[in-house]
Residue, then its C-alpha position, 0 to 999 in steps of 0.5 A: m452449491i457447497n454449503s458453508v457449514i455442516s449440521n449441528q447434529r452431524s458435528f456433535l455426532k462426530i465429536l461424540i464418536i471421537f471421544l468414544i474412540y478415545f475411551f475405548s482406546i483407554y479400555a483397550f490399554q487396560k486390557l491388553n498387557y503388551l508393551a508394544i501394543r500399549f505404546l501404539i495405543l498411547l500414540h493413538l491417544g496422542l493423535i486423537l488429542a492432536g485432532t482437537l486442534n483441527l476441531a478448534h480450527e473448524c470452529l475459528h472459521y465458524s464452519l462447524f456450527r451455524s452459531k458463532l457462539l457455539n463455535r466459540w465455546v466448542g473451540m475454546i473447550s476442545i483446544g483447551l485439552l491441549l492447554i492452548n488459548f483459543s482466542l490466541y490461536r484464532a488471531f494467530h491463524l487468521r493472520h497466517h491466512q491474511y499474510l500467507g507466504t509473506k514476512k508478516d505471516s505468523e506461521r513463518n516457514t523457516s528452514i530446518p538446517s539439520l537432522f538434529s533440529y528436525l528431530i527436536s522440532l518433531s518431538g513437539l516440545p518447542l511447540a508445546i512450550s511456546k503455545i502453552s506458555s503464551s496461552f497462560l501468560v495472557l492474564w499477566k498482560k503478556y500479549p503476542y504481537y498478533l493479538e490486536g484490539s480490545k475485544k480480542i484481548k478480552d476474549a484471550r484473557f477469558d480463555s486464559f482464565y478458563l485454562w488456569s481453572f482447567l489446569f488446576f482441575l487437572i492437577f487436582l485429579t492427578t493428585q487423586y488418580p496419578q497413574p490414570l492421568l499420567f497414561f491417559y492424559w499427560i503422556p498423550l498430551l505430550l505425544a499430541f504436540h508431536w503429531v501436530i508437528f508431524f501433520g503441520l510441518p508439510e503444510h508449507y515447508g519448502c513451498k516457494e512463493k514464486l510459483g503462485f498462491y496455490a504453491k504456497s500450501r501443500s495438500t496430503q491425501s493420507n488415509a481415511w482414518i487420519r483424515f477423520f481425526l484431522w477433520n480433513a485438514n490434510f487438504h490444506a491448499e484447498h483450505h487456503l483457497h476456501p477458508h470458510l468451508p468445513g473439512n468435509k467439503l474440502a474433500q469434495l474439492s480436492d479432485q477439482e483443484k488438483n491441477k492448480i495445486f503444485y505441492r501435493e503428497k500421498s502420504y505424511f509418512f513418506w513426505h517425512l522420509k523424503l525430508i530426512r533423506d534430504l537432511l542426511k544428504c546435506q550432512n554428507 
């Protein structure tokens, strides 16, 4: 029987390793004075920051730690690095699970009409503006429709207060150390939302409802390096079948469920190439 959580020690060890990789990447950026390499390092820093969304995703399903309180705090702090409200994200995501593929789905699977709209979406800017603004407006009682119940509202307000405090701290640090904060947080933060779209768009895009439950989600094999930072969120169809299993257990289920999942890709990169090709065909 597959255990529903992994040990606290293993979880904290992985988090520690990820942040050590982040700081090693910063060190490499400072030592390697080549523009192309520095750009790749910034992309990688953005990738690591994007992975904090998946870390929070593990926490909101209470699958990372045995303690609900520990999941709550680690989730709030990790996704706070993206300036996103953990309680809002949790309400948004759980509604997505509840109403997957229906009109009530909070993660609506809209079509992309043109290459230009695809590139705008891929930049991550629309997502960043939407998620960050809604996260901070909670203190002014601006609640999204999917946030229901006094307990959820109270938690979201607390998280918004934390985000405001964290933002003021970041602004203060930026005034004191503008260049390090620009290169090692603000630029990677912007790139992180690009990666969130890059990895998130294939999860449901073009998955038709008529094929059944498994066909509403897409899994992507990708590679071990990407899977590590995504907390195995690439096994997305498996996740919708077993939402409370941690990512490392979903990897074990991948081969078992492969005949039940209609949409399965080997690579995120090649999936996007196919989408670009289809968009170009539509324009011709």
